[in-house]
C-alpha distance (Angstrom), angle and dihedral (degrees) to the residues before:
residue distance angle dihedral
M1 . . .
S2 3.85 . .
K3 3.73 125.2 .
V4 3.82 118.9 -114.1
T5 3.78 114.2 -139.0
M6 3.80 125.2 -149.7
K7 3.78 89.8 -110.5
E8 3.83 90.1 62.9
I9 3.78 93.8 51.2
P10 3.92 108.9 86.9
A11 3.66 112.0 -118.2
R12 3.76 112.7 -111.9
R13 3.75 118.0 -148.2
L14 3.71 117.0 -141.2
P15 3.84 126.3 -152.1
G16 3.82 106.0 -77.9
D17 3.86 95.0 24.0
R18 3.80 113.7 131.2
S19 3.80 115.9 -114.7
P20 3.90 116.0 -110.5
A21 3.95 86.1 -109.2
A22 3.78 88.8 55.2
D23 3.77 91.2 49.8
L24 3.82 90.2 51.1
D25 3.77 90.6 50.4
R26 3.79 90.7 53.2
M27 3.83 89.8 47.7
I28 3.74 93.0 53.2
R29 3.76 94.6 43.1
V30 3.84 94.4 51.7
D31 3.79 90.8 46.2
H32 3.79 91.5 51.2
A33 3.89 90.4 47.4
G34 3.82 90.4 48.7
E35 3.78 95.3 50.3
F36 3.84 89.2 47.1
G37 3.84 89.1 51.7
A38 3.80 89.6 48.8
V39 3.79 92.9 50.7
R40 3.83 88.8 52.2
I41 3.77 93.8 48.8
Y42 3.80 92.5 54.6
A43 3.85 87.2 45.2
G44 3.81 89.4 55.9
Q45 3.86 92.0 46.2
R46 3.82 91.9 47.8
A47 3.74 92.1 49.3
I48 3.75 93.0 55.9
L49 3.84 99.9 36.1
G50 3.79 96.3 39.7
E51 3.69 131.0 -153.3
K52 3.83 96.1 -74.3
H53 3.82 94.9 59.9
P54 3.79 114.5 112.2
M55 3.79 89.6 -120.5
S56 3.73 95.8 49.5
P57 3.89 96.7 94.3
M58 3.87 89.5 53.0
I59 3.78 93.2 46.2
R60 3.84 90.9 45.9
H61 3.82 88.5 52.8
M62 3.83 92.7 51.4
A63 3.78 89.3 45.2
E64 3.75 93.4 52.7
Q65 3.82 90.8 53.3
E66 3.74 91.3 50.3
D67 3.76 89.0 50.0
H68 3.74 88.2 53.4
H69 3.85 90.0 48.0
L70 3.85 91.0 52.3
D71 3.79 92.1 48.1
V72 3.77 91.7 52.4
F73 3.78 93.7 48.4
S74 3.82 90.7 44.4
K75 3.87 89.8 55.8
L76 3.80 90.7 44.6
M77 3.81 91.7 52.7
T78 3.79 90.5 51.5
K79 3.71 92.2 45.4
R80 3.84 94.7 50.1
G81 3.76 96.1 34.7
V82 3.85 95.3 -117.6
R83 3.79 116.9 161.8
P84 3.74 118.0 -131.6
T85 3.78 122.6 -116.6
I86 3.83 113.4 -87.1
L87 3.78 86.2 -134.4
S88 3.80 95.5 74.0
P89 3.77 93.5 108.2
F90 3.82 89.7 54.2
W91 3.88 90.2 48.6
D92 3.66 89.5 49.2
V93 3.81 94.0 57.6
A94 3.88 96.4 31.2
G95 3.84 93.1 49.6
F96 3.77 94.6 50.4
A97 3.82 92.0 43.3
L98 3.87 92.4 51.4
G99 3.86 91.3 48.8
A100 3.77 92.5 45.2
A101 3.80 94.6 45.1
T102 3.77 95.6 48.9
A103 3.85 90.7 46.5
L104 3.78 88.5 50.6
M105 3.85 87.6 55.5
G106 3.89 86.8 55.4
E107 3.67 140.2 -88.3
K108 3.84 95.5 -70.9
A109 3.82 90.1 53.3
A110 3.92 88.8 50.1
M111 3.85 86.9 52.0
A112 3.79 90.8 47.2
C113 3.82 87.8 54.2
T114 3.82 90.6 52.0
A115 3.78 92.8 46.4
A116 3.78 94.0 49.4
V117 3.87 95.3 46.2
E118 3.82 92.4 45.4
E119 3.84 92.9 48.3
V120 3.83 89.5 55.1
I121 3.89 92.1 45.5
E122 3.81 91.5 46.7
D123 3.79 88.2 56.9
H124 3.72 93.6 41.4
Y125 3.72 93.5 52.5
Q126 3.79 91.5 47.4
E127 3.83 89.7 55.0
Q128 3.75 88.4 51.8
R129 3.80 93.6 50.8
D130 3.73 89.4 47.2
S131 3.85 90.6 50.5
L132 3.86 92.3 47.6
A133 3.72 93.6 49.8
G134 3.76 95.2 179.0
S135 3.79 94.7 -44.8
E136 3.84 94.2 115.1
P137 3.75 108.8 27.7
E138 3.82 96.8 179.6
L139 3.75 93.3 50.7
E140 3.82 93.1 42.5
A141 3.82 90.9 52.6
I142 3.85 90.5 51.7
I143 3.77 92.3 49.8
E144 3.84 92.8 46.4
E145 3.76 91.2 51.3
F146 3.83 94.5 46.7
Q147 3.82 91.1 43.6
A148 3.83 89.7 57.9
E149 3.73 90.3 51.7
E150 3.80 93.2 48.8
V151 3.77 88.3 51.4
E152 3.83 87.8 52.6
H153 3.83 88.9 52.2
K154 3.82 89.5 51.6
E155 3.67 94.0 49.3
L156 3.76 92.9 47.3
A157 3.77 90.7 51.4
I158 3.78 93.1 51.0
K159 3.83 89.9 47.4
H160 3.77 89.5 53.6
G161 3.82 96.9 53.6
A162 3.87 106.4 -82.6
E163 3.82 91.7 141.4
E164 3.85 90.9 48.9
A165 3.82 93.4 61.8
T166 3.84 115.4 120.3
G167 3.76 107.6 -96.1
Y168 3.78 91.9 7.9
P169 3.92 97.5 165.0
L170 3.82 90.6 49.8
L171 3.74 96.3 42.5
S172 3.77 93.3 44.1
G173 3.86 93.2 46.0
A174 3.82 92.4 49.7
I175 3.85 93.3 49.2
K176 3.90 91.4 47.5
T177 3.79 91.9 49.1
G178 3.88 89.1 49.7
C179 3.85 91.0 48.5
R180 3.82 91.8 50.2
A181 3.76 90.4 49.4
A182 3.76 89.9 48.6
I183 3.81 91.6 51.6
W184 3.80 90.4 49.1
L185 3.84 91.9 50.3
A186 3.78 96.6 43.1
K187 3.81 90.6 55.0
R188 3.77 91.8 57.9
V189 3.86 108.6 32.1
């Protein structure tokens, strides 16, 4: 007798369950919101640290990748008719403020911010990839590519002193909690 795996059992939708299309809309909406937030975080860091700071080329590189991610998700939203989160004005201000505030605390705090955000996003993207499991190859390829770049950002931040920031465990924990809350909210509104 062969074992039946969960993948072989057809999924049954219950009353109140979202459709697979609604789940995809939420996925794209939250990813767009997250990339918008990341663009704003780097804008805040760059505004404080300036273009002459030794870390400026690295931060510019990461910001350019985030701009690309945002552009791809913006186009995907248009293509699939997904509405953006209504919280975009909040992410605009909150992202910039987080980037600026951590940069004001010093370059290691700015890197701690980057490392914390990117760690949450790495996990978030992995959950999405696991959820898609080959059902949306185009979206899955985009997420896989962007996840690798987010991991690169996290590793660069750690290499440049993120974990040496004053109060790193507290700062990192607070930023991660905020990111997880932002993901939860952006899925819903």
